[in-house]
C-alpha positions in Angstrom: 0.0 0.0 0.0 1.3 3.4 -0.9 2.3 5.5 2.1 3.5 8.6 0.2 1.3 11.0 -1.7 3.0 11.9 -5.0 2.6 15.0 -7.1 0.3 14.8 -10.1 2.1 13.8 -13.3 1.7 16.4 -16.1 0.6 13.9 -18.7 -0.9 15.9 -21.7 -0.1 19.3 -20.0 2.1 21.5 -22.1 1.5 24.9 -20.3 4.0 25.8 -17.7 1.7 27.9 -15.6 -0.8 25.0 -15.4 1.9 22.5 -14.4 2.9 24.8 -11.5 -0.6 25.9 -10.5 -1.7 22.2 -10.3 1.5 21.3 -8.4 2.5 18.8 -10.9 5.9 17.2 -11.2 8.2 19.6 -13.0 11.7 18.6 -14.1 13.6 21.9 -13.7 14.9 23.1 -17.0 15.2 26.8 -16.1 19.0 26.8 -15.9 19.0 26.0 -19.7 16.6 28.9 -20.2 18.8 31.3 -18.3 21.8 30.2 -20.4 19.9 30.5 -23.6 18.7 34.0 -23.1 22.3 35.1 -22.4 23.7 33.1 -25.4 22.0 34.8 -28.4 19.1 37.0 -29.3 17.8 34.5 -32.0 17.8 30.8 -31.1 16.5 27.7 -32.9 16.0 24.2 -31.4 15.1 21.0 -33.2 13.7 18.1 -31.3 11.3 15.2 -32.1 7.5 15.6 -31.5 6.2 15.3 -27.9 9.7 15.8 -26.5 8.9 18.9 -24.3 9.4 21.7 -26.9 6.0 23.2 -26.2 6.5 23.2 -22.4 9.9 24.8 -22.9 8.3 27.6 -25.1 5.5 28.0 -22.5 8.2 28.3 -19.7 10.0 31.0 -21.7 6.6 32.8 -22.2 6.0 32.8 -18.4 9.6 34.1 -17.8 9.4 37.0 -20.2 6.0 37.9 -18.9 7.7 38.5 -15.6 5.6 35.8 -13.7 8.1 35.4 -10.8 5.5 33.6 -8.7 5.6 30.6 -11.0 9.3 30.0 -10.6 9.5 29.7 -6.9 12.1 27.0 -5.9 13.4 26.7 -9.5 17.0 27.6 -10.6 16.1 30.8 -12.4 14.6 32.3 -9.2 18.1 32.3 -7.7 19.7 34.3 -10.5 17.0 36.6 -11.9 16.6 39.9 -10.0 14.7 42.2 -12.3 11.8 40.1 -13.7 11.0 42.6 -16.5 7.7 42.2 -18.2 8.0 42.1 -22.0 5.2 41.9 -24.6 5.2 38.2 -25.8 3.9 37.1 -29.1 3.6 33.3 -29.0 2.7 31.4 -32.2 2.0 27.6 -31.8 1.8 26.2 -35.3 0.5 22.8 -34.4 -3.0 24.1 -35.1 -2.0 24.7 -38.7 -1.5 21.0 -39.6 -3.4 19.4 -42.6 -4.0 22.8 -44.2 -4.1 23.9 -47.8 -2.8 27.4 -48.8 -6.1 29.2 -48.0 -6.6 27.4 -44.7 -3.1 28.1 -43.6 -3.4 31.8 -44.4 -6.7 31.9 -42.5 -5.0 30.2 -39.5 -2.2 32.7 -39.5 -4.7 35.6 -39.7 -6.6 34.3 -36.7 -3.4 34.1 -34.7 -2.5 37.7 -35.6 -6.0 39.0 -34.9 -5.7 37.8 -31.3 -2.7 40.0 -30.7 -4.1 42.9 -32.7 -6.9 43.0 -30.1 -4.2 43.7 -27.5 -1.7 46.0 -29.3 -4.0 47.5 -31.9 -4.5 47.1 -35.7 -2.3 48.7 -38.3 -3.0 51.0 -41.2 -5.4 49.9 -44.0 -2.5 48.7 -46.2 -1.3 46.4 -43.5 -3.0 43.3 -45.0 -0.6 40.5 -45.6 0.5 38.2 -42.7 4.1 39.5 -42.9 3.0 43.1 -42.8 0.7 42.5 -39.9 3.4 40.6 -37.9 5.8 43.5 -38.4 3.2 46.0 -37.4 2.4 44.0 -34.3 6.0 43.8 -33.2 6.5 47.6 -33.6 3.3 48.5 -31.9 3.9 46.1 -29.0 7.3 47.9 -28.4 5.8 51.3 -28.7 2.8 50.6 -26.4 4.7 48.9 -23.6 8.1 50.5 -23.8 9.7 47.1 -23.9 11.0 45.2 -26.9 8.8 42.3 -28.0 9.6 38.6 -27.5 8.6 36.3 -30.4 8.2 32.6 -29.6 7.3 30.2 -32.5 6.5 26.6 -31.5 6.6 23.8 -34.1 7.3 26.3 -37.0 7.3 23.4 -39.5 4.0 21.7 -38.4 2.1 22.9 -41.5 4.8 21.4 -43.8 5.5 18.0 -42.4 2.4 16.3 -43.9 3.4 17.4 -47.4 7.1 17.0 -47.1 6.9 14.1 -49.7 4.8 16.1 -52.1 7.0 18.6 -53.8 4.3 20.8 -55.3 2.3 21.2 -52.1 5.4 21.7 -50.1 6.6 24.6 -52.2 3.2 26.4 -51.9 3.0 26.1 -48.2 6.7 26.8 -47.7 6.3 30.2 -49.4 3.4 31.1 -47.2 5.5 30.3 -44.1 8.6 32.0 -45.4 6.6 35.1 -46.1 5.1 35.1 -42.6 8.5 34.8 -40.8 10.3 37.2 -43.1 9.8 40.4 -40.9 11.9 39.0 -38.0 15.2 40.2 -39.4 14.0 43.8 -40.2 12.3 44.0 -36.8 15.6 43.5 -34.9 15.5 47.0 -33.2 12.1 46.1 -31.7 12.9 42.5 -30.6 14.3 41.4 -27.2 14.4 37.6 -28.0 13.3 35.2 -30.6 13.0 31.4 -30.0 11.9 28.9 -32.7 11.3 25.2 -32.3 10.6 22.5 -34.8 11.2 18.9 -35.8 13.1 19.6 -39.0 16.0 22.0 -38.7 15.5 25.5 -40.1 17.9 24.9 -43.1 15.8 21.9 -44.0 12.9 23.9 -45.4 14.8 27.1 -46.4 12.2 29.4 -44.8 14.6 31.3 -42.6 17.2 32.2 -45.2 16.8 35.9 -44.4 17.3 35.3 -40.7 21.0 34.6 -41.0 21.8 35.4 -37.4 19.8 32.5 -36.0 21.8 30.4 -33.5 21.1 26.7 -33.8 21.6 24.9 -30.5 20.1 21.6 -31.6 23.5 19.8 -31.5 25.2 21.9 -28.8 26.5 19.8 -26.0 25.5 22.4 -23.4 21.8 22.0 -24.5 21.8 18.2 -25.1 19.3 17.7 -22.3 17.2 20.9 -22.6 14.3 18.7 -23.7 13.6 15.2 -22.5 14.5 13.7 -19.1 18.0 12.5 -18.3 18.7 9.3 -16.3 20.0 11.4 -13.4 16.9 13.6 -13.4 14.7 10.5 -13.5 16.4 8.9 -10.6 16.5 12.0 -8.4 13.4 14.0 -9.2 11.2 11.1 -10.2 12.6 8.5 -7.8 9.3 7.9 -6.0 7.5 7.2 -9.3 10.1 4.6 -10.1 9.5 2.9 -6.8 5.7 3.0 -7.3 6.1 1.4 -10.8 8.4 -1.2 -9.3 6.0 -2.0 -6.5 3.0 -2.2 -8.9 4.7 -4.7 -11.2 6.7 -6.6 -8.4 10.0 -5.6 -9.8 13.1 -4.4 -8.0 14.1 -0.8 -8.2 17.2 -1.6 -10.3 15.2 -3.9 -12.6 12.6 -1.1 -13.2 15.3 1.4 -14.1 16.8 -1.2 -16.5 13.4 -1.9 -18.2 12.6 1.9 -18.4 16.0 2.5 -20.1 15.5 -0.4 -22.5 12.2 0.9 -23.5 12.6 4.8 -23.5 16.2 5.7 -23.1 18.9 6.0 -25.8 18.4 9.5 -27.2 21.5 11.6 -27.9 21.3 14.8 -29.8 25.1 15.4 -29.8 28.1 13.5 -28.7 29.1 13.1 -25.9 25.6 13.3 -24.4 23.8 12.2 -21.2 21.3 9.4 -21.4 18.0 11.0 -22.4 14.6 9.4 -22.0 11.5 10.1 -24.0 9.5 12.3 -21.6 6.1 11.6 -23.0 6.5 7.8 -22.7 8.3 8.0 -19.3 5.5 10.1 -17.7 2.8 7.9 -19.2 4.5 4.8 -17.8 4.7 6.4 -14.4 1.0 7.5 -14.6 -0.3 4.2 -15.8 2.1 2.1 -13.8 3.1 0.0 -16.7 5.6 0.0 -19.5 4.1 0.3 -23.0 4.6 2.0 -26.4 3.1 5.4 -25.6 5.0 7.8 -27.9 4.6 5.8 -31.1 1.0 5.1 -30.4 0.3 8.9 -30.0 0.7 9.6 -33.7 1.0 7.7 -37.0 4.2 9.0 -38.8 2.5 9.0 -42.2 5.0 11.5 -43.7 7.9 9.3 -42.6 6.5 6.1 -44.0 5.8 7.8 -47.3 9.4 9.1 -47.4 10.8 5.6 -46.6 8.8 4.3 -49.6 10.0 7.2 -51.7 13.7 6.4 -51.0 13.1 2.6 -51.2 14.5 2.2 -47.6 14.4 -1.4 -46.4 14.1 -2.1 -42.6 17.7 -3.2 -42.1 18.9 0.1 -43.7 17.7 2.0 -40.6 20.2 0.4 -38.2 23.8 1.4 -37.8 23.8 4.2 -40.4 26.9 6.4 -40.7 26.6 10.1 -41.6 28.5 13.3 -41.4 26.9 16.1 -39.2 26.5 18.1 -42.4 24.1 15.4 -43.7 21.6 16.3 -40.9 21.1 19.8 -42.5 20.5 18.7 -46.1 17.6 20.6 -47.5 14.4 18.5 -47.5 13.6 19.5 -51.0 16.9 18.1 -52.3 17.3 15.1 -49.9 19.3 12.3 -51.4 18.9 10.2 -48.2 16.2 9.6 -45.5 18.8 10.1 -42.8 18.1 13.7 -41.8 14.3 13.1 -41.5 14.8 9.9 -39.5 17.2 11.6 -37.1 15.2 14.8 -36.6 11.9 13.0 -36.2 13.4 10.8 -33.4 13.4 7.4 -35.1 17.2 7.2 -35.1 19.6 8.9 -32.8 23.3 9.4 -32.3 25.0 6.3 -30.8 28.7 7.1 -31.4 31.1 9.6 -33.0 34.4 9.0 -34.7 36.6 12.1 -34.3 39.0 10.8 -36.9 36.5 10.6 -39.8 33.9 12.9 -38.2 31.3 10.2 -38.8 28.3 9.8 -36.5 26.8 6.3 -36.1 23.0 6.5 -36.0 20.6 3.8 -34.8 17.1 3.2 -33.4 17.1 4.7 -29.9 15.2 2.0 -27.9 12.7 -0.8 -27.8 9.6 1.4 -28.1 10.8 2.9 -31.4 12.1 -0.3 -32.8 8.8 -2.1 -32.3 6.6 0.8 -33.4 8.6 1.6 -36.5 8.8 -2.0 -37.7 5.1 -2.5 -37.0 4.5 0.5 -39.3 6.7 -1.1 -42.0 5.1 -4.6 -41.7 2.0 -3.7 -43.9 4.5 -3.2 -46.8 5.1 -7.0 -46.7 1.8 -8.6 -45.6 -1.9 -8.2 -46.3 -3.2 -9.7 -43.0 -5.3 -7.4 -40.8 -3.1 -5.7 -38.2 -4.9 -7.3 -35.3 -4.7 -10.8 -36.7 -1.1 -10.2 -37.7 -0.1 -9.0 -34.2 -1.8 -12.0 -32.7 0.0 -14.4 -35.0 3.4 -12.8 -34.2 2.6 -13.1 -30.5 1.9 -16.8 -31.0 5.2 -17.2 -32.9 7.1 -15.6 -30.1 5.4 -17.9 -27.6 6.5 -20.9 -29.6 10.1 -19.5 -29.8 10.1 -18.9 -26.1 9.0 -22.5 -25.5 11.8 -23.6 -28.0 9.1 -25.2 -30.3 10.6 -24.0 -33.6 8.4 -26.4 -35.7 5.3 -24.6 -34.3 6.8 -21.2 -34.9 7.6 -22.0 -38.5 4.2 -23.5 -39.1 2.7 -20.2 -37.9 5.2 -18.3 -40.0 4.4 -20.4 -43.1 0.7 -19.5 -42.8 1.5 -15.9 -42.0 3.7 -15.5 -45.1 0.9 -16.7 -47.3 -0.5 -13.1 -46.9 2.5 -11.6 -48.5 1.2 -9.7 -51.6 2.8 -10.1 -55.0 5.6 -7.7 -55.6 8.5 -7.4 -58.1 11.1 -8.5 -55.6 9.2 -11.4 -54.0 11.4 -13.7 -56.0 14.5 -12.7 -54.1 16.1 -14.0 -50.9 16.6 -10.4 -49.9 12.8 -9.8 -49.7 12.3 -12.6 -47.3 15.4 -11.7 -45.3 13.9 -8.2 -44.7 10.5 -9.7 -43.8 12.0 -12.1 -41.2 14.2 -9.3 -39.9 11.0 -7.2 -39.2 9.1 -10.2 -37.6 12.0 -11.3 -35.4 12.6 -7.7 -34.3 9.0 -7.5 -33.2 9.7 -10.4 -30.9 11.9 -7.9 -29.0 14.9 -10.0 -29.7 18.4 -9.0 -30.9 18.5 -9.5 -34.7 21.2 -8.8 -37.2 21.6 -9.6 -40.9 24.5 -10.3 -43.2 26.7 -11.0 -40.2 30.3 -11.5 -41.3 32.3 -14.5 -40.3 35.8 -15.5 -41.4 34.3 -17.7 -44.1 31.2 -15.8 -45.3 28.1 -14.1 -44.1 25.2 -15.4 -42.0 21.9 -14.3 -43.4 20.2 -13.7 -40.0 21.5 -14.0 -36.5 18.9 -13.9 -33.6 19.7 -14.0 -30.0 17.3 -15.0 -27.2 17.8 -15.6 -23.5 18.1 -19.3 -24.2 19.9 -19.7 -27.5 21.7 -18.1 -30.5 20.0 -18.9 -33.8 21.9 -18.8 -37.2 19.6 -18.6 -40.2 20.6 -19.4 -43.8 17.9 -18.6 -46.4 17.5 -20.2 -49.8 15.0 -19.5 -52.6 13.6 -22.4 -54.6 16.3 -24.8 -53.5 16.1 -26.8 -50.3 16.4 -26.5 -46.5 19.2 -29.2 -46.7 21.1 -27.0 -49.1 20.9 -24.1 -46.6 22.0 -26.3 -43.7 24.9 -27.7 -45.7 26.1 -24.1 -46.3 26.0 -23.4 -42.6 28.1 -26.5 -41.9 30.4 -26.1 -44.8 31.4 -22.6 -43.9 31.5 -23.4 -40.2 29.4 -20.3 -39.3 29.0 -21.6 -35.7 32.7 -21.2 -34.8 32.4 -17.4 -34.8 29.8 -17.6 -32.0 31.4 -20.3 -30.0 32.2 -17.9 -27.1 28.7 -16.4 -27.0 27.9 -18.5 -23.9 24.6 -19.7 -25.5 23.7 -22.9 -27.2 23.8 -22.5 -31.0 20.9 -23.5 -33.1 21.3 -23.7 -36.9 18.3 -23.2 -39.1 18.1 -23.8 -42.8 15.0 -22.3 -44.6 13.9 -22.7 -48.2 11.3 -20.3 -49.6 8.8 -21.4 -52.3 8.5 -18.5 -54.8 5.3 -19.8 -56.3 3.4 -19.9 -53.0 5.5 -17.0 -51.6 6.0 -18.6 -48.2 8.3 -21.1 -46.5 8.6 -24.3 -48.4 10.6 -26.3 -45.8 12.9 -25.8 -42.9 15.5 -27.8 -41.0 16.8 -27.2 -37.4 19.9 -28.6 -35.8 21.4 -27.8 -32.4 25.1 -27.5 -32.2 26.7 -30.4 -30.4 
């Protein structure tokens, strides 16, 4: 039975004043805010969706509005003495999603009208969004005697849904570029400008005139400005970890390990602290169970479309290498999916080679791996999602019970739903399909694993065994097993500490499923 009354968790709350007024748990990020406002007048930050950007913007709004009462007990209270009240123009662009040109212009007009009610309307010729924004900034300065603060949250929200549609993207990009264009000319009337988004500003070329914008997205000092670090979790959210552990009959250390496995792994520079997905972590604490919260909160339609556009196969998403400059490639001219995968939070930095200046990028954690691969699975099978997930769960149960014949019988039936496609007559197609399915088991899976004598098609590791798969198309399972033995693949894994199980599979291209399989345990 709980003996300690815990603060409310701010699940779904993105307004700083509401978090404080309701006495919710707040991970203090105000030291980052203090450092930012003394770093540069114009700042840009890129982070994935639901990663705390809106709460950060709202905290900045409260600070610049001089609301000292909200910051009691927080870092910034110890250093700020003046608490000057500035006129703040805050534009949250998430309300402008799924808009065509006319709808987007109307949404911008509505946002401007709200502030015109406070600072007054301009002359009759002040009609276009950029003209009205410039007029607002100038009048806010004149009326209050203080320079204006402009905060733009999710600047790119109107554009992400059409990022794979060149014509639509160009039309909406011009609308947004026009809207933001006065920011440079208004410099004498501006105290501070802060812009957030998922894609970096150079990605959509809409801030080309604002050439004094400081991008802190990969600065080590601001690596943890959004998200929750492992240290923050274990200190400021210690009691919630204990409650989660108690509810699930886990130890404290086991709970931290499971949370890290599911939600940790984000790095937005290198070196970087361990950063957890805040949306999923808070939901896990609130619901007292570990689940896939972030991925379930929104279908990444634009991302799946871009993966298809660039013909990205599932195994391409792991262990990618890229230069930092690749992260800023303009979206309109992208030759790789890498920037979008990274900035959207589906891959993150895992290592950096200072000699070559290459970053290694990989899927951050278990939640993203399962969610992303589930999204890609419909590219391979026609089965209803619910039936498919049930079948995969039954396959995993059979694997857990070491009943591989049952698992392959289920898989054989499952693969009969694979639609006809041009590359269904290749081993590579089935290799990708098995990689996705085995990854959804939550197991370690790798493909084309090099050995001294060749390459193993698939390696899968469970708590009980290490499985080596050799795949053949329109040959025989015996031929596949013979290759495993002839090339002595097992010797590379002799020191793994696990029993080695060799699996030869032959696919029937006519039926587009497994024709036969053979399983042997290493003596």
